[in-house]
VOGU-3710 file (C-alpha; in Angstrom, 3 decimals, decimal comma):
1> msvielsdlr> -6,703/-15,531/-16,270  -5,416/-12,831/-13,920  -6,973/-12,829/-10,469  -8,102/-9,205/-10,992  -8,891/-7,720/-14,401  -10,138/-4,177/-15,031  -10,938/-2,879/-18,507  -11,915/0,777/-19,016  -13,511/0,779/-15,553  -15,514/3,920/-14,802
11> keftvrvktg> -17,669/5,253/-12,000  -19,668/8,465/-12,150  -21,722/10,150/-9,451  -24,381/12,814/-9,888  -24,177/15,598/-7,343  -26,205/18,774/-6,841  -24,224/22,001/-6,735  -25,617/25,218/-5,339  -25,708/27,889/-8,081  -27,764/30,534/-6,346
21> rlrrqkrtvr> -29,745/31,270/-3,256  -32,483/28,791/-4,198  -31,102/26,988/-7,210  -29,121/23,791/-7,451  -27,666/22,288/-10,583  -26,840/18,661/-11,294  -23,219/17,874/-12,077  -21,549/14,602/-12,999  -18,351/13,723/-11,147  -16,040/11,036/-12,532
31> avdgidlrve> -14,541/9,278/-9,546  -12,922/6,549/-11,672  -12,178/7,472/-15,272  -11,171/4,507/-17,424  -8,827/2,218/-15,479  -7,142/-0,765/-17,147  -5,382/-3,083/-14,709  -4,369/-6,722/-14,344  -3,187/-8,249/-11,075  -1,682/-11,729/-11,054
41> rgemlgyigp> -2,135/-14,363/-8,377  0,170/-13,846/-5,391  1,051/-10,218/-6,222  1,348/-7,564/-3,520  -0,008/-4,398/-5,101  0,158/-0,927/-3,600  -2,739/1,221/-4,863  -2,296/4,832/-3,806  -3,351/8,375/-4,629  -4,352/11,676/-3,028
51> ngagksttlk> -7,708/12,157/-1,328  -10,508/12,003/-3,892  -8,370/10,214/-6,486  -10,736/7,232/-6,719  -8,912/4,610/-4,630  -11,735/3,646/-2,281  -14,279/3,833/-5,103  -12,216/1,310/-7,060  -12,028/-1,042/-4,083  -15,779/-0,767/-3,548
61> mltgvlmpsa> -16,394/-1,754/-7,166  -13,969/-4,683/-6,860  -15,708/-5,982/-3,740  -19,242/-5,613/-5,125  -20,315/-2,657/-2,987  -20,658/-0,291/-5,966  -21,840/-0,959/-9,516  -19,489/0,415/-12,223  -20,964/3,044/-14,538  -19,078/1,521/-17,479
71> gratvcglrp> -16,287/-0,895/-18,279  -15,590/-4,374/-17,020  -14,220/-5,789/-13,770  -13,643/-9,372/-12,684  -12,177/-10,695/-9,445  -11,332/-14,404/-9,249  -13,164/-14,751/-12,569  -16,388/-13,387/-11,048  -18,308/-10,153/-11,611  -18,201/-8,342/-8,257
81> vadrtrlalr> -21,823/-7,148/-8,184  -23,611/-9,905/-10,103  -21,673/-12,663/-8,283  -21,321/-10,879/-4,957  -22,304/-13,816/-2,728  -19,911/-16,237/-4,440  -17,176/-13,600/-4,471  -17,518/-12,986/-0,719  -16,325/-16,546/-0,113  -13,139/-15,920/-2,107
91> igvvfgqrsq> -12,034/-12,479/-0,911  -11,191/-10,847/2,399  -11,660/-7,147/3,157  -10,107/-5,007/5,899  -11,127/-1,361/6,039  -9,220/0,598/8,665  -12,285/2,563/9,750  -14,886/-0,230/9,431  -15,234/-3,340/11,560  -16,451/-6,870/10,916
101> lwwdlplrdt> -16,048/-7,888/14,563  -18,936/-8,235/17,022  -18,493/-5,376/19,471  -19,725/-7,171/22,608  -18,201/-10,598/21,925  -14,698/-11,820/22,702  -12,515/-12,338/19,637  -12,621/-16,101/20,105  -16,433/-16,137/19,747  -16,309/-13,808/16,740
111> fallrhiyrv> -13,917/-16,171/14,988  -16,173/-19,135/15,795  -19,202/-17,345/14,336  -17,281/-16,509/11,164  -16,411/-20,184/10,729  -20,107/-21,003/10,552  -20,978/-18,021/8,348  -18,363/-19,027/5,770  -18,928/-22,756/6,371  -15,238/-23,433/6,912
121> paaehaarla> -14,341/-26,994/7,961  -13,284/-27,101/11,615  -9,781/-28,433/10,882  -9,052/-25,695/8,293  -10,385/-23,005/10,608  -8,265/-24,244/13,512  -5,113/-24,361/11,364  -5,582/-20,827/10,023  -6,444/-19,452/13,444  -3,360/-21,090/14,943
131> rcrglldldg> -1,182/-19,456/12,292  -2,691/-16,018/12,927  -2,400/-16,475/16,695  1,300/-17,127/16,321  2,122/-14,386/13,804  -0,122/-11,693/15,315  0,319/-12,633/18,978  -3,429/-12,902/19,678  -3,415/-15,169/22,721  -3,215/-12,347/25,245
141> fldtpvrqls> -6,616/-10,923/24,241  -8,575/-13,717/22,526  -11,090/-13,786/25,390  -11,424/-10,000/25,672  -14,608/-8,340/24,321  -13,857/-6,343/21,176  -15,057/-3,097/22,775  -12,241/-3,362/25,329  -9,436/-3,915/22,816  -6,918/-1,284/21,831
151> lgqrmrgelt> -6,886/-0,098/18,216  -3,823/-2,204/17,450  -5,339/-5,327/18,993  -8,588/-4,753/17,120  -6,767/-4,413/13,799  -4,966/-7,703/14,400  -8,379/-9,224/15,046  -9,734/-7,710/11,818  -6,898/-9,241/9,802  -7,522/-12,637/11,343
161> aallhgpevl> -11,265/-12,416/10,696  -10,628/-11,573/7,028  -8,339/-14,582/6,529  -10,049/-17,429/8,377  -12,015/-18,573/5,324  -8,859/-18,738/3,165  -9,508/-15,902/0,669  -7,674/-15,758/-2,639  -7,561/-11,942/-2,568  -7,214/-9,648/0,443
171> fldeptigld> -8,233/-5,988/0,023  -6,722/-3,676/2,623  -7,861/-0,061/2,964  -5,730/1,897/5,463  -4,937/-1,155/7,642  -2,418/0,722/9,826  -4,306/3,996/10,241  -3,956/5,339/13,777  -1,756/2,471/14,996  1,242/2,973/17,247
181> vvskqavrgf> 4,730/1,981/16,091  4,664/-1,468/17,722  1,257/-2,361/16,273  2,298/-1,144/12,820  5,365/-3,363/12,923  3,254/-6,364/13,919  0,745/-5,789/11,103  3,457/-5,144/8,489  5,379/-8,224/9,569  2,271/-10,365/9,306
191> laelgragdt> 1,373/-9,042/5,843  4,948/-9,534/4,644  4,838/-13,152/5,809  1,475/-13,610/4,091  2,912/-12,208/0,873  5,978/-14,439/0,988  3,743/-17,503/1,215  2,340/-16,567/-2,217  -1,132/-18,014/-1,589  -2,963/-14,695/-1,284
201> tlvltthdla> -3,079/-11,676/-3,584  -2,871/-8,438/-1,595  -4,230/-5,074/-2,755  -3,159/-2,364/-0,313  -4,543/1,179/-0,278  -2,937/3,517/2,224  -1,618/7,018/2,863  1,242/5,531/4,891  3,890/5,124/2,201  6,124/3,168/4,582
211> dierlcerlv> 3,565/0,342/4,257  3,998/0,396/0,480  7,803/0,505/0,605  8,054/-2,448/2,962  5,345/-4,653/1,484  4,710/-4,019/-2,211  6,920/-4,673/-5,210  4,399/-3,124/-7,589  2,922/0,342/-7,164  -0,099/1,772/-8,976
221> vidhgrvvhd> -0,672/5,499/-8,487  -4,087/6,903/-9,352  -4,986/10,583/-9,695  -8,292/12,105/-10,842  -9,589/8,594/-11,473  -6,773/7,619/-13,844  -3,640/5,533/-13,492  -0,575/7,803/-13,679  2,031/5,208/-12,711  2,098/1,416/-12,821
231> gsiaalhrry> 5,394/-0,231/-12,003  8,018/-0,698/-9,333  8,930/1,874/-6,698  12,417/2,001/-8,262  10,857/2,908/-11,625  8,893/5,682/-9,917  12,121/7,104/-8,498  13,811/6,954/-11,905  10,855/8,573/-13,641  10,711/11,553/-11,294
241> gsrrmvvael> 14,414/12,102/-10,860  14,968/10,964/-7,288  18,321/9,343/-6,609  20,183/7,591/-3,855  22,711/9,781/-2,083  26,152/8,905/-0,736  27,225/10,973/2,264  30,991/11,004/2,808  32,646/12,507/5,891  36,314/13,456/5,497
251> daalpappal> 39,022/14,169/8,058  39,752/17,475/6,344  38,160/19,527/3,589  39,535/19,177/0,078  41,004/22,253/-1,634  38,435/21,913/-4,440  35,173/19,940/-4,761  35,901/16,551/-6,386  34,368/15,569/-9,727  33,410/11,882/-9,696
261> pgaplhrlea> 32,100/10,286/-12,928  28,462/9,230/-12,625  28,027/10,824/-9,173  27,738/14,610/-9,267  28,295/16,532/-6,064  24,894/17,436/-4,609  25,996/19,676/-1,735  28,772/20,458/0,756  28,251/20,528/4,516  30,282/20,959/7,716
271> dgrrlvfale> 32,768/23,407/6,151  33,442/21,099/3,263  34,197/18,017/5,376  30,861/16,352/4,563  30,102/15,785/0,889  26,811/14,523/-0,523  26,902/12,852/-3,946  23,885/11,905/-6,086  24,212/8,440/-7,608  23,394/8,481/-11,308
281> sasvaevvag> 25,380/5,842/-13,193  28,137/5,227/-10,634  27,975/2,600/-7,890  28,627/3,218/-4,208  31,883/1,273/-4,503  33,059/3,535/-7,342  32,299/6,649/-5,287  34,203/5,271/-2,286  37,163/4,285/-4,465  37,259/7,716/-6,105
291> laglatlrdi> 37,188/9,529/-2,772  39,723/7,214/-1,132  42,329/8,362/-3,639  41,729/12,012/-2,770  41,201/12,152/0,999  40,984/10,182/4,235  37,441/8,937/4,765  36,040/9,114/8,292  32,605/7,718/7,528  30,387/6,824/4,578
301> sivepdieev> 26,611/6,340/4,482  23,863/5,841/1,914  20,587/7,778/1,971  17,702/6,137/0,140  15,298/8,372/-1,830  12,169/9,511/-0,006  9,110/7,987/-1,682  6,804/10,577/-0,113  8,682/13,356/-1,884  8,540/11,451/-5,174
311> varlyrtpad> 4,804/10,767/-4,946  4,110/14,389/-3,994  6,052/15,457/-7,094  4,002/13,033/-9,178  0,736/14,480/-7,842  1,895/17,953/-8,857  2,502/16,757/-12,436  -0,657/17,033/-14,577  -1,938/13,655/-15,785  -1,842/13,052/-19,538
321> g> -5,055/13,575/-21,442
//
């Protein structure tokens, strides 16, 4: 059995819309509209979409906060709402704008309280805390009250708190929101190490696509409550026509633009001395070899496709159905 299984999952809300000066009319809004999804143990899944697409609603149904309107969802073989207490012992949740830390207590005391709440054996708790202390560099502020911590320090504390009971699945909703560059690197490095260990399934929802690129092999894109892409980031690039670029700088401009098989010329720059080729079927080595026979190369570089541009293009494409 997959660690997460969704079958035709739906969530509807009833809202009142103003239709006149004194009148309001009920309207049904489908936040999640028939999602089928399976996530295997140890996967690192990026779950993204524009505002209002249904990402957070899905996570709330998977963690037992919301009851689905229809369909079926299981996490670790449990029904999130009906088995919410048992499920809480097997999952961890980090919401970027919500806290599970005690505001007036030092982190060390918060972690000790969580050990008792989850009834974690002392030896297991100490081992997990030691690992988090090392990877997240917690020692400098373990005895500082949470209210005095910076945002980056607090987020490192949130991650630790979510992992001390050894969850099988970790749900992350905007874990790097508002963090500075150094704190983002620390959080990403920690999550990458957690993923490499293969013991924990990670489901990451974020607007920071750099998090997805660096952490997740599989990407699910949701729009208007439906899945519009489920696959690798490379497959997303192929589907929406984005390509790697090779930028070649020459000592002197060629008399005519070169035609290289499998790598059409994308544009000319710097009076024809800088050429940008789009890689289709050719390799970088083939492009370099083709150019080397025509001109003297000063420099060569590779530009990876921009995932933000690709996802924006996907959002502009109407979903099927």
